[in-house]
C-alpha positions as CSV (number, residue, x, y, z in Angstrom):
1,X,53.0,87.0,145.3
2,X,56.6,87.7,146.3
3,X,57.3,91.2,147.6
4,X,60.2,93.1,146.2
5,X,62.5,95.3,146.6
6,X,64.7,94.5,149.6
7,X,68.0,96.4,149.9
8,X,70.8,94.1,151.1
9,X,73.6,96.8,151.0
10,X,76.1,96.3,153.8
11,X,76.9,99.6,155.5
12,X,80.6,99.8,155.7
13,X,80.7,103.1,157.6
14,X,78.5,105.7,159.1
15,X,79.8,108.2,156.5
16,X,78.0,106.6,153.6
17,X,74.7,106.1,155.4
18,X,73.1,109.3,153.9
19,X,74.1,108.3,150.4
20,X,72.8,104.8,150.8
21,X,69.4,106.0,152.2
22,X,69.1,108.4,149.2
23,X,69.6,105.6,146.8
24,X,67.2,103.2,148.5
25,X,64.4,105.8,148.9
26,X,64.0,105.9,145.1
27,X,63.9,102.1,145.0
28,X,61.1,102.0,147.5
29,X,59.2,104.6,145.6
30,X,59.1,102.2,142.6
31,X,58.1,99.2,144.7
32,X,56.6,96.3,142.8
33,X,55.7,92.6,143.2
34,X,56.8,89.6,141.3
35,X,54.6,86.5,140.6
36,X,55.8,83.3,139.1
37,X,53.3,82.4,136.4
38,X,53.5,78.9,134.8
39,X,52.9,80.3,131.4
40,X,54.8,83.6,131.3
41,X,57.4,83.0,134.0
42,X,58.1,85.8,136.4
43,X,55.7,88.7,136.0
44,X,56.5,92.2,137.4
45,X,53.5,94.1,138.7
46,X,53.8,97.8,139.5
47,X,51.8,99.7,142.1
48,X,49.0,100.8,139.7
49,X,48.4,97.2,138.8
50,X,48.6,96.0,142.4
51,X,46.0,98.6,143.4
52,X,43.5,96.9,141.1
53,X,44.5,93.3,141.9
54,X,44.3,93.8,145.7
55,X,40.6,94.5,145.7
56,X,37.6,92.2,146.5
57,X,36.3,92.9,143.0
58,X,39.4,91.5,141.3
59,X,40.0,88.8,143.8
60,X,36.5,87.5,143.0
61,X,38.1,86.0,139.8
62,X,39.8,83.4,142.0
63,X,36.3,81.8,142.3
64,X,35.5,81.6,138.6
65,X,37.0,78.7,136.8
66,X,38.4,79.6,133.4
67,X,36.9,76.5,131.7
68,X,33.6,76.5,133.5
69,X,31.8,73.1,133.3
70,X,34.7,71.6,131.4
71,X,36.4,71.1,134.7
72,X,33.8,68.3,135.5
73,X,35.2,66.4,132.5
74,X,38.9,67.5,132.4
75,X,40.3,67.6,136.0
76,X,43.4,69.5,134.8
77,X,41.2,72.4,133.7
78,X,41.1,73.8,137.3
79,X,42.7,77.2,136.6
80,X,40.8,80.4,137.1
81,X,40.0,83.8,135.6
82,X,42.3,85.4,138.1
83,X,45.6,84.1,136.7
84,X,44.3,84.5,133.1
85,X,43.6,88.1,133.8
86,X,47.0,88.8,135.3
87,X,48.5,87.0,132.2
88,X,46.5,89.2,129.8
89,X,47.6,92.3,131.7
90,X,51.2,91.2,131.5
91,X,51.0,90.5,127.7
92,X,49.2,93.9,127.2
93,X,52.0,95.7,129.0
94,X,54.7,93.7,127.2
95,X,53.3,94.4,123.7
96,X,52.7,98.1,124.1
97,X,56.1,98.6,125.7
98,X,57.7,96.7,122.8
99,X,56.1,99.2,120.4
100,X,57.1,102.1,122.6
101,X,60.7,101.0,122.7
102,X,61.1,99.9,119.0
103,X,58.9,102.5,117.4
104,X,59.4,105.8,119.2
105,X,57.7,107.6,116.3
106,X,54.4,106.2,117.6
107,X,54.8,108.6,120.6
108,X,53.2,106.2,123.0
109,X,52.6,107.9,126.4
110,X,52.9,106.5,129.9
111,X,49.2,107.0,130.3
112,X,48.5,104.8,127.3
113,X,50.8,102.1,128.6
114,X,49.0,102.2,132.0
115,X,45.5,102.1,130.4
116,X,46.3,99.3,128.0
117,X,47.8,97.3,130.9
118,X,44.7,97.9,133.1
119,X,42.4,97.0,130.2
120,X,44.1,93.7,129.8
121,X,44.0,93.1,133.6
122,X,40.3,94.0,134.0
123,X,38.8,92.6,130.7
124,X,37.2,89.6,132.5
125,X,35.9,91.3,135.6
126,X,32.3,90.8,134.5
127,X,32.2,87.0,134.0
128,X,29.5,85.2,135.9
129,X,29.3,81.7,137.4
130,X,30.8,79.1,134.9
131,X,31.5,82.0,132.5
132,X,29.9,81.4,129.1
133,X,27.2,79.1,130.7
134,X,25.9,82.1,132.5
135,X,26.2,84.4,129.4
136,X,24.9,82.1,126.7
137,X,22.6,79.6,128.5
138,X,21.3,81.0,131.8
139,X,20.7,84.7,131.2
140,X,18.8,84.4,127.9
141,X,16.4,82.0,129.6
142,X,16.2,83.7,132.9
143,X,15.8,87.3,131.6
144,X,15.0,87.1,127.8
145,X,14.0,90.7,127.8
146,X,17.3,92.3,128.6
147,X,20.4,92.7,126.5
148,X,23.3,91.6,128.7
149,X,26.8,90.3,128.3
150,X,29.8,89.8,130.5
151,X,31.4,92.8,128.7
152,X,28.6,95.0,130.1
153,X,29.2,93.5,133.5
154,X,33.0,94.2,133.2
155,X,32.3,97.9,132.8
156,X,30.0,97.8,135.8
157,X,32.5,96.0,138.0
158,X,35.3,98.3,136.8
159,X,33.3,101.3,138.0
160,X,32.5,99.5,141.3
161,X,36.1,98.5,141.8
162,X,37.4,102.1,141.3
163,X,34.7,103.8,143.4
164,X,34.7,101.2,146.3
165,X,38.5,101.3,146.6
166,X,38.9,105.1,146.1
167,X,41.4,104.6,143.2
168,X,42.6,107.9,141.9
169,X,42.0,107.8,138.2
170,X,40.5,110.3,135.7
171,X,37.1,109.7,134.1
172,X,38.7,110.0,130.7
173,X,41.1,107.2,131.6
174,X,38.3,105.0,132.9
175,X,36.4,105.5,129.6
176,X,39.5,104.8,127.6
177,X,40.1,101.5,129.5
178,X,36.4,100.5,128.9
179,X,36.8,101.2,125.2
180,X,40.0,99.2,125.1
181,X,38.2,96.3,126.7
182,X,35.3,96.7,124.2
183,X,37.8,96.8,121.3
184,X,36.5,100.1,119.8
185,X,36.3,103.7,120.9
186,X,33.0,105.3,121.8
187,X,34.2,108.5,119.9
188,X,36.0,107.3,116.8
189,X,37.4,110.7,115.9
190,X,39.1,110.9,119.2
191,X,41.4,108.0,118.5
192,X,41.6,108.0,114.7
193,X,45.4,108.2,114.9
194,X,45.6,105.6,117.7
195,X,43.5,102.8,116.3
196,X,46.4,100.3,116.8
197,X,45.9,100.5,120.6
198,X,42.5,98.9,120.2
199,X,44.1,95.8,118.6
200,X,45.9,94.8,121.7
201,X,43.3,93.5,124.2
202,X,40.2,92.8,122.2
203,X,40.9,93.0,118.4
204,X,37.7,93.5,116.5
205,X,39.6,93.9,113.3
206,X,40.9,90.4,112.9
207,X,40.5,88.8,116.4
208,X,44.3,88.4,117.0
209,X,44.9,89.8,120.5
210,X,46.7,89.1,123.8
211,X,43.5,87.7,125.3
212,X,43.7,84.7,122.9
213,X,47.5,84.5,123.3
214,X,47.0,83.9,127.0
215,X,43.9,81.7,127.2
216,X,44.9,79.3,124.4
217,X,48.4,78.7,125.8
218,X,47.1,78.5,129.4
219,X,44.3,76.2,128.6
220,X,46.6,73.9,126.5
221,X,49.1,73.8,129.4
222,X,46.6,72.9,132.1
223,X,44.8,70.4,129.9
224,X,48.1,68.7,128.8
225,X,47.5,69.5,125.1
226,X,50.4,70.2,122.8
227,X,50.0,73.3,120.7
228,X,51.8,73.8,117.4
229,X,51.6,77.5,117.2
230,X,54.1,79.9,118.9
231,X,52.8,82.9,120.8
232,X,56.2,84.3,121.6
233,X,57.1,84.4,117.9
234,X,53.9,86.4,117.2
235,X,54.8,88.8,119.9
236,X,58.3,89.2,118.6
237,X,57.4,89.6,114.9
238,X,54.9,92.3,115.2
239,X,54.9,96.0,114.4
240,X,52.5,98.9,114.0
241,X,52.2,99.8,110.3
242,X,49.5,102.0,108.8
243,X,48.0,102.5,112.3
244,X,47.3,98.8,112.9
245,X,49.2,95.9,114.4
246,X,50.8,93.9,111.6
247,X,52.8,90.7,111.6
248,X,55.9,89.6,109.7
249,X,55.0,87.8,106.5
250,X,56.8,84.7,107.8
251,X,54.2,84.4,110.5
252,X,51.2,83.9,108.2
253,X,51.1,80.1,108.7
254,X,51.7,80.6,112.5
255,X,48.5,82.7,112.6
256,X,46.5,80.0,110.8
257,X,47.9,77.6,113.5
258,X,46.7,80.0,116.2
259,X,43.1,79.9,114.9
260,X,43.2,76.2,114.2
261,X,44.4,75.6,117.8
262,X,41.5,77.7,119.0
263,X,39.1,75.7,116.8
264,X,40.5,72.5,118.1
265,X,40.0,73.6,121.7
266,X,36.4,74.4,121.0
267,X,35.9,71.1,119.2
268,X,37.6,68.8,121.7
269,X,37.2,70.7,125.0
270,X,34.9,73.7,125.3
271,X,32.0,71.9,123.5
272,X,32.8,68.4,124.7
273,X,29.6,66.3,124.6
274,X,29.6,65.5,128.3
275,X,30.8,69.0,129.3
276,X,27.8,70.5,127.4
277,X,25.5,68.0,129.1
278,X,26.7,69.3,132.5
279,X,26.3,72.9,131.2
280,X,22.6,72.1,130.5
281,X,22.2,70.7,134.0
282,X,23.9,73.7,135.6
283,X,21.6,76.0,133.7
284,X,18.6,74.0,134.9
285,X,19.8,74.2,138.5
286,X,20.4,77.9,138.3
287,X,17.0,78.5,136.7
288,X,15.3,76.4,139.5
289,X,17.1,78.5,142.1
290,X,16.7,81.9,140.5
291,X,13.5,83.0,142.2
292,X,14.9,82.1,145.6
293,X,18.3,83.6,145.3
294,X,17.7,86.3,142.7
295,X,20.6,85.1,140.6
296,X,19.6,86.8,137.4
297,X,18.9,90.1,139.2
298,X,22.4,90.2,140.6
299,X,23.7,91.5,137.3
300,X,22.0,94.9,137.9
301,X,24.5,96.1,140.5
302,X,28.0,95.5,141.5
303,X,27.4,94.8,145.2
304,X,25.2,91.8,144.4
305,X,27.2,90.6,141.5
306,X,30.4,90.6,143.6
307,X,29.2,87.5,145.5
308,X,27.9,85.6,142.5
309,X,30.6,83.1,141.6
310,X,30.9,79.3,140.9
311,X,30.2,78.9,144.6
312,X,26.5,79.3,143.8
313,X,26.3,75.6,143.2
314,X,27.6,74.8,146.7
315,X,25.0,77.3,148.1
316,X,22.3,75.4,146.3
317,X,23.6,72.1,147.7
318,X,23.7,73.4,151.3
319,X,20.2,74.9,151.1
320,X,17.3,73.4,153.1
321,X,14.4,75.3,151.5
322,X,11.7,73.0,150.0
323,X,11.5,75.2,146.9
324,X,15.1,74.4,146.1
325,X,14.5,70.6,146.0
326,X,14.6,70.5,142.2
327,X,17.9,72.4,142.1
328,X,19.4,70.2,144.7
329,X,18.3,67.1,142.9
330,X,20.0,68.3,139.7
331,X,23.2,69.0,141.7
332,X,23.1,65.5,143.2
333,X,22.8,64.0,139.7
334,X,25.9,65.9,138.7
335,X,27.8,64.8,141.7
336,X,26.8,61.1,141.2
337,X,27.4,61.3,137.5
338,X,23.8,60.6,136.6
339,X,24.0,63.1,133.8
340,X,21.8,64.2,131.0
341,X,22.5,61.9,128.1
342,X,24.0,62.8,124.7
343,X,21.7,61.3,122.0
344,X,22.9,62.3,118.6
345,X,24.4,65.1,116.5
346,X,24.4,66.3,113.0
347,X,26.9,68.7,111.3
348,X,24.9,70.8,108.9
349,X,26.5,71.0,105.4
350,X,27.2,74.5,104.3
351,X,24.8,74.3,101.4
352,X,21.9,73.4,103.7
353,X,22.4,76.3,106.2
354,X,19.7,78.4,104.6
355,X,17.2,75.5,104.8
356,X,17.8,74.1,108.3
357,X,17.4,76.5,111.3
358,X,16.1,76.5,114.8
359,X,12.5,76.8,113.5
360,X,12.9,73.4,111.8
361,X,15.0,71.5,114.4
362,X,13.9,72.0,118.0
363,X,12.6,69.9,120.8
364,X,8.9,70.3,119.7
365,X,9.8,69.1,116.2
366,X,11.7,66.2,117.5
367,X,8.9,64.9,119.8
368,X,6.4,65.4,117.0
369,X,8.2,62.6,115.1
370,X,8.2,60.1,117.9
371,X,6.9,56.6,117.4
372,X,3.5,55.6,118.7
373,X,3.2,54.7,122.4
374,X,6.6,56.2,123.3
375,X,5.3,59.2,125.3
376,X,8.1,61.7,124.8
377,X,7.5,65.1,126.2
378,X,9.2,68.5,125.5
379,X,10.9,68.1,128.9
380,X,12.7,65.0,127.7
381,X,14.5,66.5,124.7
382,X,17.1,69.2,124.6
383,X,18.4,70.6,121.3
384,X,21.7,72.4,121.4
385,X,23.0,74.5,118.4
386,X,26.7,75.0,118.3
387,X,28.8,77.2,116.0
388,X,32.5,76.4,116.0
389,X,34.7,78.7,113.9
390,X,38.0,80.5,113.5
391,X,36.7,83.4,115.7
392,X,35.1,85.5,112.9
393,X,32.0,83.5,112.1
394,X,32.3,82.0,108.6
395,X,35.1,84.4,107.6
396,X,38.8,83.6,107.4
397,X,40.3,85.9,110.0
398,X,43.8,85.9,108.3
399,X,42.2,87.7,105.4
400,X,41.8,90.7,107.7
401,X,45.4,90.6,109.0
402,X,48.0,92.8,107.5
403,X,51.6,91.9,107.2
404,X,55.0,93.6,106.7
405,X,58.3,92.6,105.2
406,X,61.9,93.4,106.1
407,X,61.5,97.0,104.8
408,X,58.0,97.4,106.5
409,X,57.3,100.6,104.5
410,X,53.7,99.6,104.0
411,X,51.4,96.8,105.1
412,X,49.7,94.3,102.8
413,X,47.4,91.3,102.9
414,X,48.5,87.7,102.1
415,X,45.8,85.5,100.5
416,X,45.7,82.0,101.9
417,X,46.7,80.5,98.5
418,X,50.1,82.1,99.0
419,X,50.4,80.5,102.4
420,X,49.3,76.9,101.8
421,X,46.8,75.0,99.8
422,X,46.3,72.9,102.9
423,X,44.6,75.5,105.0
424,X,40.7,75.3,105.3
425,X,38.4,76.6,102.7
426,X,35.5,76.8,105.3
427,X,35.9,78.5,108.6
428,X,32.7,77.7,110.5
429,X,30.7,74.6,111.2
430,X,27.2,74.4,112.7
431,X,26.4,71.4,114.8
432,X,22.9,70.3,116.0
433,X,23.3,68.2,119.1
434,X,20.5,66.3,120.9
435,X,20.3,65.4,124.6
436,X,17.7,63.9,126.9
437,X,17.2,64.4,130.6
438,X,15.9,60.8,130.9
439,X,18.6,58.2,130.3
440,X,15.9,55.5,129.6
441,X,14.7,57.4,126.6
442,X,17.9,57.8,124.6
443,X,16.9,55.3,121.9
444,X,13.4,56.7,121.5
445,X,14.7,60.3,121.2
446,X,17.3,59.3,118.6
447,X,14.7,57.5,116.5
448,X,12.5,60.6,116.7
449,X,15.4,62.9,115.7
450,X,16.4,60.7,112.8
451,X,12.8,60.5,111.5
452,X,12.8,64.3,111.6
453,X,16.0,64.4,109.5
454,X,14.5,62.1,106.9
455,X,11.7,64.5,106.3
456,X,14.2,67.1,105.1
457,X,15.4,64.8,102.3
458,X,12.1,65.1,100.6
459,X,11.0,68.6,101.6
460,X,14.2,70.5,101.4
461,X,16.7,68.6,99.2
462,X,14.6,67.4,96.3
463,X,17.0,66.4,93.6
464,X,20.1,67.8,95.3
465,X,23.1,65.5,95.4
466,X,23.5,66.3,99.1
467,X,22.0,63.8,101.5
468,X,21.3,64.1,105.2
469,X,23.0,61.0,106.5
470,X,23.0,60.2,110.2
471,X,26.4,59.4,111.9
472,X,26.7,55.6,111.8
473,X,29.2,55.7,114.7
474,X,26.4,57.2,116.9
475,X,23.6,54.8,115.8
476,X,22.1,53.1,118.8
477,X,21.2,49.4,118.4
478,X,17.6,48.3,118.8
479,X,18.3,46.3,121.9
480,X,20.2,49.1,123.6
481,X,19.6,49.6,127.2
482,X,21.1,52.8,128.6
483,X,23.2,52.5,131.7
484,X,22.4,55.0,134.4
485,X,25.9,56.5,134.3
486,X,28.3,57.1,131.4
C-alpha cells in the first residue's frame, strides 16, 4: 500500500506559513491510502476502511487462496481472498456513490455508504482453509450435526475484529453490515424503503452483485481466460428504479454473458476433474488430522478460527505425531502427484432428475455391481455429485432482473425470447462423477459403475426414448493399465 497525502508546497515566505498549515491540516485529517489493483487500477481506501484492513482478522485472508485446490491444477490461480475482498469493498463503494451522485432523490446517507463499503470488504472474513472445500466437503463430514456456513463465520469474525481492535462502531451499524453481507435484513419492515441496498454485495433477488463482478473478472485475469462480458458497462448502466437495482435494457445480453462466464468457470476451473480429486484428498487429510488439531471445533470461536488457514496442510506435513501418519501420507501423495483417480462421469438428463438421486447412485451401490473376484471396498470408490448452474439453481436469473429504458419511469422484465433465441433453455446440470483412491482399480470401478447405470434402463426408463449412455470418450479399454501419476 502507498501512503498519501504528502504536501509538497514550497514555502515562499514566512508570512504564508500559517495559511499553508491551515490548508494542510484539513488534508491530513482526510488521510487515505492508495493501492494499485491489477483489476480495478488505483483504489482509494479511507481511514474507516483501513481500520478494518489493518487487523489480524482481515490480514488472515492473505493466507486463503481464492481458488482453493484449483491452484494445484492452475498455477496462475494463486490470488487470495485478501485482494478479492478489497476489490469487492471498492466496487461496493463505487456503486453506492454512483447512486448517491446521480440519484439524489434516494437520499443515501454517509452511514449507508460506509456500511455498504464495509460489508463488501468483510463479506469473506469467515472462509476456512481452501474455502468451499471446508464448507461443502469437510464440515458436513466432520460435524454433520451442526448447521454451519462461511457466512455464519463471517459474522463471528466481524464481531471478533471489531471487539479485538476496539473499533468505534454502533451495534445498529454492525447489524446492518451483517444483513448486507447476508443479502437480506433481519427486520424487513426496517428497510422496506431501502431494499436496493441489499442488492449490492449479496443479491438474493437475482444474484447480480459486486461480489460476482470482482471474482469473475479477477479469476479470469489470473487464469489467463478471456471473458466476453463487460463489468464496467454493467456498473455504468445501472440505476435504482422501484426500490431495486435495475439495468439498462441494452445490457440484457451482457447479463446472460455474465452468468455464462460464471458457468464456464465452474465447468472448466472450479470443478475440474483433477482439482476435485485434490479436494477429496485434502478433505481426507483434514478429517484424519481433525481429532489431533481440533480443526472442526475451531469454527466455534474467533480466536481459534483466526489461525485456521490454508497453512494447515503445511502443519500436517511438519507434524511428527504417529496418529497423523495417514494425513501426512495423503499430503505426500498430493505433493508427488499420486492423486485419487477420476474414473467416470454421467450428466443426468433433466427428465431423469426425479428418478436418479444419491440414494440410487453412491459408493455402496457401485461396489454392489462389481464383477466377481474384484474385491472392491467402499473405501475404493468416491461418488461426487456436482450441480453447475447460472447461480439460481435451475432458474434463469435474468428472469428476476428488472430493466429500464431511456425514460426510466418504471422498471420492467425482459423475457429471454426478446434477447436471443440462442440463450440456454436449461440453467442447471447435475453431474455424477466417480473417483477411486486406488489407481490400480480404475477399470474395475468404471465397469461396476456402468453396470449400475445399465440397471436403470430397465428399472427406471422402461419404454422412455431417453437412454442412459456412458461417455464413449471416457471408456477405458480392457487392457488398460493405470499409470501411477496422471
